[in-house]
PDB file of N, H, CA, C and O in Angstrom:
ATOM      1  N   UNK A   1      21.564  15.197 -19.451  1.00  0.00           N
ATOM      2  CA  UNK A   1      20.227  15.703 -19.205  1.00  0.00           C
ATOM      3  C   UNK A   1      19.181  14.623 -19.513  1.00  0.00           C
ATOM      4  O   UNK A   1      18.243  14.412 -18.744  1.00  0.00           O
ATOM      5  N   UNK A   2      19.361  13.952 -20.640  1.00  0.00           N
ATOM      6  H   UNK A   2      20.123  14.123 -21.264  1.00  0.00           H
ATOM      7  CA  UNK A   2      18.423  12.885 -21.018  1.00  0.00           C
ATOM      8  C   UNK A   2      18.471  11.748 -20.010  1.00  0.00           C
ATOM      9  O   UNK A   2      17.439  11.158 -19.690  1.00  0.00           O
ATOM     10  N   UNK A   3      19.669  11.434 -19.505  1.00  0.00           N
ATOM     11  H   UNK A   3      20.508  11.913 -19.765  1.00  0.00           H
ATOM     12  CA  UNK A   3      19.812  10.360 -18.521  1.00  0.00           C
ATOM     13  C   UNK A   3      19.047  10.713 -17.238  1.00  0.00           C
ATOM     14  O   UNK A   3      18.396   9.846 -16.655  1.00  0.00           O
ATOM     15  N   UNK A   4      19.115  11.942 -16.805  1.00  0.00           N
ATOM     16  H   UNK A   4      19.643  12.646 -17.278  1.00  0.00           H
ATOM     17  CA  UNK A   4      18.394  12.381 -15.607  1.00  0.00           C
ATOM     18  C   UNK A   4      16.893  12.298 -15.783  1.00  0.00           C
ATOM     19  O   UNK A   4      16.181  11.870 -14.874  1.00  0.00           O
ATOM     20  N   UNK A   5      16.409  12.701 -16.938  1.00  0.00           N
ATOM     21  H   UNK A   5      16.987  13.048 -17.676  1.00  0.00           H
ATOM     22  CA  UNK A   5      14.968  12.618 -17.208  1.00  0.00           C
ATOM     23  C   UNK A   5      14.512  11.164 -17.242  1.00  0.00           C
ATOM     24  O   UNK A   5      13.454  10.827 -16.709  1.00  0.00           O
ATOM     25  N   UNK A   6      15.305  10.310 -17.864  1.00  0.00           N
ATOM     26  H   UNK A   6      16.164  10.583 -18.297  1.00  0.00           H
ATOM     27  CA  UNK A   6      14.971   8.883 -17.905  1.00  0.00           C
ATOM     28  C   UNK A   6      14.960   8.283 -16.508  1.00  0.00           C
ATOM     29  O   UNK A   6      14.067   7.505 -16.172  1.00  0.00           O
ATOM     30  N   UNK A   7      15.941   8.638 -15.695  1.00  0.00           N
ATOM     31  H   UNK A   7      16.666   9.270 -15.968  1.00  0.00           H
ATOM     32  CA  UNK A   7      16.017   8.119 -14.336  1.00  0.00           C
ATOM     33  C   UNK A   7      14.827   8.601 -13.502  1.00  0.00           C
ATOM     34  O   UNK A   7      14.260   7.826 -12.732  1.00  0.00           O
ATOM     35  N   UNK A   8      14.450   9.857 -13.647  1.00  0.00           N
ATOM     36  H   UNK A   8      14.911  10.487 -14.272  1.00  0.00           H
ATOM     37  CA  UNK A   8      13.295  10.397 -12.932  1.00  0.00           C
ATOM     38  C   UNK A   8      12.017   9.694 -13.373  1.00  0.00           C
ATOM     39  O   UNK A   8      11.186   9.343 -12.537  1.00  0.00           O
ATOM     40  N   UNK A   9      11.854   9.488 -14.663  1.00  0.00           N
ATOM     41  H   UNK A   9      12.530   9.773 -15.343  1.00  0.00           H
ATOM     42  CA  UNK A   9      10.670   8.804 -15.172  1.00  0.00           C
ATOM     43  C   UNK A   9      10.579   7.372 -14.658  1.00  0.00           C
ATOM     44  O   UNK A   9       9.496   6.895 -14.318  1.00  0.00           O
ATOM     45  N   UNK A  10      11.706   6.698 -14.602  1.00  0.00           N
ATOM     46  H   UNK A  10      12.585   7.086 -14.877  1.00  0.00           H
ATOM     47  CA  UNK A  10      11.722   5.332 -14.082  1.00  0.00           C
ATOM     48  C   UNK A  10      11.363   5.308 -12.599  1.00  0.00           C
ATOM     49  O   UNK A  10      10.645   4.418 -12.142  1.00  0.00           O
ATOM     50  N   UNK A  11      11.860   6.278 -11.860  1.00  0.00           N
ATOM     51  H   UNK A  11      12.443   7.001 -12.231  1.00  0.00           H
ATOM     52  CA  UNK A  11      11.537   6.370 -10.433  1.00  0.00           C
ATOM     53  C   UNK A  11      10.041   6.580 -10.219  1.00  0.00           C
ATOM     54  O   UNK A  11       9.427   5.906  -9.392  1.00  0.00           O
ATOM     55  N   UNK A  12       9.461   7.509 -10.958  1.00  0.00           N
ATOM     56  H   UNK A  12       9.959   8.057 -11.630  1.00  0.00           H
ATOM     57  CA  UNK A  12       8.027   7.805 -10.815  1.00  0.00           C
ATOM     58  C   UNK A  12       7.187   6.591 -11.209  1.00  0.00           C
ATOM     59  O   UNK A  12       6.216   6.262 -10.528  1.00  0.00           O
ATOM     60  N   UNK A  13       7.556   5.927 -12.301  1.00  0.00           N
ATOM     61  H   UNK A  13       8.345   6.194 -12.854  1.00  0.00           H
ATOM     62  CA  UNK A  13       6.806   4.746 -12.748  1.00  0.00           C
ATOM     63  C   UNK A  13       6.891   3.622 -11.721  1.00  0.00           C
ATOM     64  O   UNK A  13       5.895   2.954 -11.448  1.00  0.00           O
ATOM     65  N   UNK A  14       8.063   3.414 -11.160  1.00  0.00           N
ATOM     66  H   UNK A  14       8.873   3.957 -11.382  1.00  0.00           H
ATOM     67  CA  UNK A  14       8.240   2.359 -10.156  1.00  0.00           C
ATOM     68  C   UNK A  14       7.429   2.661  -8.901  1.00  0.00           C
ATOM     69  O   UNK A  14       6.781   1.771  -8.350  1.00  0.00           O
ATOM     70  N   UNK A  15       7.464   3.905  -8.450  1.00  0.00           N
ATOM     71  H   UNK A  15       7.991   4.627  -8.898  1.00  0.00           H
ATOM     72  CA  UNK A  15       6.689   4.277  -7.260  1.00  0.00           C
ATOM     73  C   UNK A  15       5.198   4.118  -7.512  1.00  0.00           C
ATOM     74  O   UNK A  15       4.468   3.656  -6.635  1.00  0.00           O
ATOM     75  N   UNK A  16       4.740   4.497  -8.697  1.00  0.00           N
ATOM     76  H   UNK A  16       5.333   4.872  -9.408  1.00  0.00           H
ATOM     77  CA  UNK A  16       3.321   4.374  -9.035  1.00  0.00           C
ATOM     78  C   UNK A  16       2.893   2.908  -9.070  1.00  0.00           C
ATOM     79  O   UNK A  16       1.846   2.551  -8.530  1.00  0.00           O
ATOM     80  N   UNK A  17       3.699   2.063  -9.704  1.00  0.00           N
ATOM     81  H   UNK A  17       4.549   2.352 -10.143  1.00  0.00           H
ATOM     82  CA  UNK A  17       3.373   0.636  -9.762  1.00  0.00           C
ATOM     83  C   UNK A  17       3.376   0.006  -8.372  1.00  0.00           C
ATOM     84  O   UNK A  17       2.503  -0.802  -8.057  1.00  0.00           O
ATOM     85  N   UNK A  18       4.339   0.364  -7.551  1.00  0.00           N
ATOM     86  H   UNK A  18       5.048   1.021  -7.807  1.00  0.00           H
ATOM     87  CA  UNK A  18       4.409  -0.158  -6.186  1.00  0.00           C
ATOM     88  C   UNK A  18       3.168   0.251  -5.400  1.00  0.00           C
ATOM     89  O   UNK A  18       2.577  -0.573  -4.702  1.00  0.00           O
ATOM     90  N   UNK A  19       2.777   1.496  -5.506  1.00  0.00           N
ATOM     91  H   UNK A  19       3.257   2.165  -6.074  1.00  0.00           H
ATOM     92  CA  UNK A  19       1.598   1.982  -4.786  1.00  0.00           C
ATOM     93  C   UNK A  19       0.334   1.262  -5.244  1.00  0.00           C
ATOM     94  O   UNK A  19      -0.490   0.875  -4.415  1.00  0.00           O
ATOM     95  N   UNK A  20       0.171   1.079  -6.540  1.00  0.00           N
ATOM     96  H   UNK A  20       0.840   1.393  -7.214  1.00  0.00           H
ATOM     97  CA  UNK A  20      -1.011   0.379  -7.046  1.00  0.00           C
ATOM     98  C   UNK A  20      -1.055  -1.066  -6.568  1.00  0.00           C
ATOM     99  O   UNK A  20      -2.109  -1.554  -6.161  1.00  0.00           O
ATOM    100  N   UNK A  21       0.064  -1.739  -6.614  1.00  0.00           N
ATOM    101  H   UNK A  21       0.920  -1.342  -6.945  1.00  0.00           H
ATOM    102  CA  UNK A  21       0.096  -3.143  -6.189  1.00  0.00           C
ATOM    103  C   UNK A  21      -0.149  -3.269  -4.692  1.00  0.00           C
ATOM    104  O   UNK A  21      -0.839  -4.190  -4.254  1.00  0.00           O
ATOM    105  N   UNK A  22       0.401  -2.364  -3.909  1.00  0.00           N
ATOM    106  H   UNK A  22       0.962  -1.616  -4.265  1.00  0.00           H
ATOM    107  CA  UNK A  22       0.226  -2.460  -2.457  1.00  0.00           C
ATOM    108  C   UNK A  22      -1.213  -2.191  -2.036  1.00  0.00           C
ATOM    109  O   UNK A  22      -1.654  -2.719  -1.015  1.00  0.00           O
ATOM    110  N   UNK A  23      -1.950  -1.394  -2.782  1.00  0.00           N
ATOM    111  H   UNK A  23      -1.591  -0.965  -3.611  1.00  0.00           H
ATOM    112  CA  UNK A  23      -3.342  -1.151  -2.426  1.00  0.00           C
ATOM    113  C   UNK A  23      -4.259  -2.260  -2.940  1.00  0.00           C
ATOM    114  O   UNK A  23      -5.331  -2.479  -2.375  1.00  0.00           O
ATOM    115  N   UNK A  24      -3.857  -2.964  -4.004  1.00  0.00           N
ATOM    116  H   UNK A  24      -2.986  -2.786  -4.462  1.00  0.00           H
ATOM    117  CA  UNK A  24      -4.697  -4.038  -4.545  1.00  0.00           C
ATOM    118  C   UNK A  24      -4.571  -5.328  -3.745  1.00  0.00           C
ATOM    119  O   UNK A  24      -5.584  -5.977  -3.482  1.00  0.00           O
ATOM    120  N   UNK A  25      -3.371  -5.720  -3.354  1.00  0.00           N
ATOM    121  H   UNK A  25      -2.548  -5.193  -3.568  1.00  0.00           H
ATOM    122  CA  UNK A  25      -3.182  -6.989  -2.665  1.00  0.00           C
ATOM    123  C   UNK A  25      -2.597  -6.749  -1.278  1.00  0.00           C
ATOM    124  O   UNK A  25      -1.396  -6.512  -1.145  1.00  0.00           O
ATOM    125  N   UNK A  26      -3.435  -6.807  -0.244  1.00  0.00           N
ATOM    126  H   UNK A  26      -4.411  -7.000  -0.352  1.00  0.00           H
ATOM    127  CA  UNK A  26      -2.956  -6.544   1.105  1.00  0.00           C
ATOM    128  C   UNK A  26      -2.028  -7.657   1.603  1.00  0.00           C
ATOM    129  O   UNK A  26      -2.085  -8.793   1.132  1.00  0.00           O
ATOM    130  N   UNK A  27      -1.204  -7.314   2.531  1.00  0.00           N
ATOM    131  H   UNK A  27      -1.157  -6.391   2.914  1.00  0.00           H
ATOM    132  CA  UNK A  27      -0.249  -8.229   3.122  1.00  0.00           C
ATOM    133  C   UNK A  27      -0.985  -9.255   3.991  1.00  0.00           C
ATOM    134  O   UNK A  27      -1.814  -8.863   4.812  1.00  0.00           O
ATOM    135  N   UNK A  28      -0.707 -10.564   3.836  1.00  0.00           N
ATOM    136  H   UNK A  28      -0.034 -10.883   3.169  1.00  0.00           H
ATOM    137  CA  UNK A  28      -1.395 -11.574   4.655  1.00  0.00           C
ATOM    138  C   UNK A  28      -1.126 -11.400   6.149  1.00  0.00           C
ATOM    139  O   UNK A  28      -2.006 -11.671   6.966  1.00  0.00           O
ATOM    140  N   UNK A  29       0.069 -10.954   6.516  1.00  0.00           N
ATOM    141  H   UNK A  29       0.784 -10.734   5.853  1.00  0.00           H
ATOM    142  CA  UNK A  29       0.373 -10.738   7.931  1.00  0.00           C
ATOM    143  C   UNK A  29      -0.471  -9.593   8.469  1.00  0.00           C
ATOM    144  O   UNK A  29      -0.989  -9.665   9.584  1.00  0.00           O
ATOM    145  N   UNK A  30      -0.606  -8.537   7.675  1.00  0.00           N
ATOM    146  H   UNK A  30      -0.185  -8.478   6.770  1.00  0.00           H
ATOM    147  CA  UNK A  30      -1.430  -7.409   8.097  1.00  0.00           C
ATOM    148  C   UNK A  30      -2.885  -7.844   8.248  1.00  0.00           C
ATOM    149  O   UNK A  30      -3.560  -7.421   9.187  1.00  0.00           O
ATOM    150  N   UNK A  31      -3.373  -8.677   7.341  1.00  0.00           N
ATOM    151  H   UNK A  31      -2.824  -9.020   6.578  1.00  0.00           H
ATOM    152  CA  UNK A  31      -4.757  -9.156   7.436  1.00  0.00           C
ATOM    153  C   UNK A  31      -4.961  -9.968   8.710  1.00  0.00           C
ATOM    154  O   UNK A  31      -5.981  -9.821   9.382  1.00  0.00           O
ATOM    155  N   UNK A  32      -3.991 -10.827   9.045  1.00  0.00           N
ATOM    156  H   UNK A  32      -3.162 -10.946   8.499  1.00  0.00           H
ATOM    157  CA  UNK A  32      -4.148 -11.649  10.245  1.00  0.00           C
ATOM    158  C   UNK A  32      -4.114 -10.778  11.498  1.00  0.00           C
ATOM    159  O   UNK A  32      -4.876 -11.015  12.436  1.00  0.00           O
ATOM    160  N   UNK A  33      -3.235  -9.771  11.522  1.00  0.00           N
ATOM    161  H   UNK A  33      -2.617  -9.579  10.761  1.00  0.00           H
ATOM    162  CA  UNK A  33      -3.190  -8.871  12.674  1.00  0.00           C
ATOM    163  C   UNK A  33      -4.454  -8.033  12.769  1.00  0.00           C
ATOM    164  O   UNK A  33      -4.950  -7.793  13.870  1.00  0.00           O
ATOM    165  N   UNK A  34      -4.979  -7.588  11.650  1.00  0.00           N
ATOM    166  H   UNK A  34      -4.576  -7.783  10.756  1.00  0.00           H
ATOM    167  CA  UNK A  34      -6.212  -6.811  11.644  1.00  0.00           C
ATOM    168  C   UNK A  34      -7.361  -7.658  12.184  1.00  0.00           C
ATOM    169  O   UNK A  34      -8.210  -7.164  12.926  1.00  0.00           O
ATOM    170  N   UNK A  35      -7.384  -8.934  11.807  1.00  0.00           N
ATOM    171  H   UNK A  35      -6.694  -9.335  11.204  1.00  0.00           H
ATOM    172  CA  UNK A  35      -8.418  -9.834  12.316  1.00  0.00           C
ATOM    173  C   UNK A  35      -8.327  -9.997  13.821  1.00  0.00           C
ATOM    174  O   UNK A  35      -9.349 -10.045  14.506  1.00  0.00           O
ATOM    175  N   UNK A  36      -7.113 -10.084  14.340  1.00  0.00           N
ATOM    176  H   UNK A  36      -6.283 -10.046  13.784  1.00  0.00           H
ATOM    177  CA  UNK A  36      -6.912 -10.212  15.784  1.00  0.00           C
ATOM    178  C   UNK A  36      -7.372  -8.944  16.487  1.00  0.00           C
ATOM    179  O   UNK A  36      -8.049  -9.009  17.513  1.00  0.00           O
ATOM    180  N   UNK A  37      -7.010  -7.801  15.941  1.00  0.00           N
ATOM    181  H   UNK A  37      -6.461  -7.748  15.107  1.00  0.00           H
ATOM    182  CA  UNK A  37      -7.404  -6.542  16.562  1.00  0.00           C
ATOM    183  C   UNK A  37      -8.921  -6.362  16.557  1.00  0.00           C
ATOM    184  O   UNK A  37      -9.488  -5.875  17.535  1.00  0.00           O
ATOM    185  N   UNK A  38      -9.578  -6.747  15.472  1.00  0.00           N
ATOM    186  H   UNK A  38      -9.117  -7.142  14.677  1.00  0.00           H
ATOM    187  CA  UNK A  38     -11.028  -6.591  15.399  1.00  0.00           C
ATOM    188  C   UNK A  38     -11.736  -7.569  16.328  1.00  0.00           C
ATOM    189  O   UNK A  38     -12.824  -7.270  16.822  1.00  0.00           O
ATOM    190  N   UNK A  39     -11.145  -8.720  16.571  1.00  0.00           N
ATOM    191  H   UNK A  39     -10.262  -8.963  16.170  1.00  0.00           H
ATOM    192  CA  UNK A  39     -11.780  -9.651  17.496  1.00  0.00           C
ATOM    193  C   UNK A  39     -11.654  -9.138  18.929  1.00  0.00           C
ATOM    194  O   UNK A  39     -12.495  -9.452  19.771  1.00  0.00           O
ATOM    195  N   UNK A  40     -10.612  -8.352  19.217  1.00  0.00           N
ATOM    196  H   UNK A  40      -9.929  -8.097  18.533  1.00  0.00           H
ATOM    197  CA  UNK A  40     -10.451  -7.790  20.555  1.00  0.00           C
ATOM    198  C   UNK A  40     -11.293  -6.537  20.739  1.00  0.00           C
ATOM    199  O   UNK A  40     -11.748  -6.260  21.849  1.00  0.00           O
ATOM    200  N   UNK A  41     -11.510  -5.772  19.667  1.00  0.00           N
ATOM    201  H   UNK A  41     -11.140  -5.997  18.766  1.00  0.00           H
ATOM    202  CA  UNK A  41     -12.286  -4.539  19.722  1.00  0.00           C
ATOM    203  C   UNK A  41     -13.390  -4.616  18.668  1.00  0.00           C
ATOM    204  O   UNK A  41     -13.193  -4.149  17.546  1.00  0.00           O
ATOM    205  N   UNK A  42     -14.538  -5.189  19.000  1.00  0.00           N
ATOM    206  H   UNK A  42     -14.698  -5.568  19.912  1.00  0.00           H
ATOM    207  CA  UNK A  42     -15.572  -5.399  17.986  1.00  0.00           C
ATOM    208  C   UNK A  42     -16.163  -4.119  17.411  1.00  0.00           C
ATOM    209  O   UNK A  42     -16.710  -4.149  16.308  1.00  0.00           O
ATOM    210  N   UNK A  43     -16.073  -2.991  18.120  1.00  0.00           N
ATOM    211  H   UNK A  43     -15.629  -2.965  19.015  1.00  0.00           H
ATOM    212  CA  UNK A  43     -16.659  -1.765  17.599  1.00  0.00           C
ATOM    213  C   UNK A  43     -15.685  -0.964  16.734  1.00  0.00           C
ATOM    214  O   UNK A  43     -16.041   0.099  16.224  1.00  0.00           O
ATOM    215  N   UNK A  44     -14.462  -1.464  16.566  1.00  0.00           N
ATOM    216  H   UNK A  44     -14.173  -2.327  16.980  1.00  0.00           H
ATOM    217  CA  UNK A  44     -13.466  -0.752  15.765  1.00  0.00           C
ATOM    218  C   UNK A  44     -13.779  -0.894  14.277  1.00  0.00           C
ATOM    219  O   UNK A  44     -14.169  -1.962  13.805  1.00  0.00           O
ATOM    220  N   UNK A  45     -13.599   0.203  13.557  1.00  0.00           N
ATOM    221  H   UNK A  45     -13.282   1.070  13.941  1.00  0.00           H
ATOM    222  CA  UNK A  45     -13.804   0.177  12.116  1.00  0.00           C
ATOM    223  C   UNK A  45     -12.453   0.046  11.421  1.00  0.00           C
ATOM    224  O   UNK A  45     -11.450   0.539  11.937  1.00  0.00           O
ATOM    225  N   UNK A  46     -12.404  -0.614  10.252  1.00  0.00           N
ATOM    226  H   UNK A  46     -13.219  -1.015   9.832  1.00  0.00           H
ATOM    227  CA  UNK A  46     -11.138  -0.698   9.527  1.00  0.00           C
ATOM    228  C   UNK A  46     -10.703   0.681   9.038  1.00  0.00           C
ATOM    229  O   UNK A  46     -11.533   1.548   8.764  1.00  0.00           O
ATOM    230  N   UNK A  47      -9.393   0.865   8.933  1.00  0.00           N
ATOM    231  H   UNK A  47      -8.719   0.160   9.156  1.00  0.00           H
ATOM    232  CA  UNK A  47      -8.868   2.147   8.467  1.00  0.00           C
ATOM    233  C   UNK A  47      -9.156   2.334   6.991  1.00  0.00           C
ATOM    234  O   UNK A  47      -9.103   1.386   6.206  1.00  0.00           O
ATOM    235  N   UNK A  48      -9.461   3.561   6.626  1.00  0.00           N
ATOM    236  H   UNK A  48      -9.504   4.331   7.263  1.00  0.00           H
ATOM    237  CA  UNK A  48      -9.663   3.895   5.227  1.00  0.00           C
ATOM    238  C   UNK A  48      -8.409   4.554   4.717  1.00  0.00           C
ATOM    239  O   UNK A  48      -8.005   5.602   5.220  1.00  0.00           O
ATOM    240  N   UNK A  49      -7.781   3.947   3.711  1.00  0.00           N
ATOM    241  H   UNK A  49      -8.109   3.095   3.302  1.00  0.00           H
ATOM    242  CA  UNK A  49      -6.560   4.489   3.135  1.00  0.00           C
ATOM    243  C   UNK A  49      -6.907   5.423   1.991  1.00  0.00           C
ATOM    244  O   UNK A  49      -7.862   5.190   1.250  1.00  0.00           O
ATOM    245  N   UNK A  50      -6.137   6.465   1.856  1.00  0.00           N
ATOM    246  H   UNK A  50      -5.361   6.655   2.458  1.00  0.00           H
ATOM    247  CA  UNK A  50      -6.335   7.387   0.744  1.00  0.00           C
ATOM    248  C   UNK A  50      -5.862   6.731  -0.529  1.00  0.00           C
ATOM    249  O   UNK A  50      -4.777   6.152  -0.576  1.00  0.00           O
ATOM    250  N   UNK A  51      -6.667   6.819  -1.550  1.00  0.00           N
ATOM    251  H   UNK A  51      -7.549   7.289  -1.513  1.00  0.00           H
ATOM    252  CA  UNK A  51      -6.282   6.191  -2.817  1.00  0.00           C
ATOM    253  C   UNK A  51      -5.902   7.221  -3.838  1.00  0.00           C
ATOM    254  O   UNK A  51      -5.550   6.873  -4.965  1.00  0.00           O
TER     255      UNK A  51
END
């Protein structure tokens, strides 16, 4: 029982850390593609991600 609780806690902590890091530092490839898309569609607004 204790092992299951520990494993669940580790899973939740890892997912939380991954989510925080992914929202703080965007992917350079995604940034370059976003720049290309905005240059093709100047009236497009960037997507707002739920935080």
